[in-house]
N, C-alpha and C positions, 0 to 999 in steps of 0.2 A: 869850219872842219866838220862831217859827221862821222859819229862811230859807228853809224853802221856802214857806213864806205869805209871807217878801218875795218871792222872787224876785231872788235878788246877780246871776244869772247874765245874766238879761233886765235890771236894770239897769246892771251893765257894760259892756255891749252899748252899752245907747241913749249912758249917759257917756261912751263913749267914740269917738263921732262917729258910731256904729251900724254901725263894720265893724271885727272885729279878724282880722288877718291871721294866720290859720292855728291848726288847735285845740289846738298846741302850746303857743300866746300866751296863748292864753284859759284853759287850765288853769294855765299861771303866775299870770296876773291873779287867778284866784279865790283860788289860794294867798295869793296877796298881801292879797285880803280877807280870809283865815283868816287872819291872822297879827296883821290889824290890832288895838288894843287892845279888850274889848266880845266879850260870850260869841255865840258863833256855833256852828252846827251843819256848816258846810260841812267834809266829811271829804274828806283827800288820802292817797294811798300817796306811796310812793317808787317810781318808774320808772327806767326807764337815761336817760332826760334830765330829771330828777327832780322835782316835786311833781304829781302825776296826779289829777283828781278824777273818779272811776268814775262819778255819777249824770250829768256832763255830757254826755255824749254820750244818753244818754235826756233830760235838759230840749230840747237842740236838734231831738231828733225829733219831740220834743211839741211847740214852738215853729213847728216847719217845716208839720208837720199844720195848725197853725191859722193859719198863711199869716203870723205875725210876723214871721218870718226866714227866707230863703233863701240855698243852698248852692247849687254849681255838684253836677253829677253826681248830684241826691237823695239828697244829705247826703255823702256821698264826698268833697266839696270840702275842704281845710283852710281855705277862709275861709268867714266867716260876716258875714252883712249882713244887719240890719234892715230889714223893708219899709215902704213908707207906712200900711200900715198898721197894722204894728208898732210906728212911733214914735207914730200915734192912741194905739194900747193902752195904752204903758207912761206916755204923758202920762196918759189918763186914771187908770189904775192909783197913779199916784205922788199925784194930789190926794186919791182917795178912800182909800187907805191912809192919807196922813199924815191927813186927819179924822178916820177910824174907829180908826188902830191907834198909839197913845204911842211904842210903839218903834220905829216904822218910820222914825224921825226918825235912829233911831243906826243903823240900817241905810244908808240915804241918803249919811251922814254918810262912813261909812267906803268905801262905794263909790266918791264922789268925790275922795276922798283920794288911795285906789288908782288912780282913771282918771286924775287931774291927775300924780301922781308918776310912774307908772309905762306910763299909755296909751304912750304915743309912745316906747318902749321896742321893741327888739324882742325876739326869742324866748330867741337869744343872748344879751344884755344880761341878761336878766330872771335866766335861769339862773346869772350871775357872781356873782348877788350875794351875800355873804358866810353866809346864814342859809339860800340853798337849796343855796351847797358843803359847807357846814357839812352839812346833811341826806343831800348825797350820799353821806358816808362811813359812812350807814348803810346796814343790809342789804336789797336792791330787797325790796318788798312792805309796809315795815313804813309802819303808820299815825303817819303825821305830825301826825293831832291828838291821839291818845293822847300823843304823846313833848312836844310841845309844851306839854301840858296839865299833864302831870304837872315840866315843867319851869318853868310858875307859879308852882306850888305851894310851891316852894324856895323 
């Protein structure tokens, strides 16, 4: 399975009601997705405010170019919102992927669990999670995915 092919960033936005207030919160939700049980290739590194996904900005820019998400100030806003075109796109994407890709249901399940459990929390609340606080004790720039992989093996 490839998360790149499943677009968890877009699915998270859709499952949280089509709007995420703040890019920081978006990064933290993606990190919650990364921490869900199961294989994922979503990577995070540690920044001052906790986990940070370096590919999120590129993904959002691509989605803006496609017209399926929008932000204020040509992508400089902290808020990200799904457009009507985006809602239709995700709906069709989910139907098609569910039909053609058996592993997609696993991605959908993880995204839904994250959205239900953490979608209404603020970025501050997400950063206060014990595992994020534990990660913040590491050096800035630490690749968190590699760290969590080694912990799973122990």
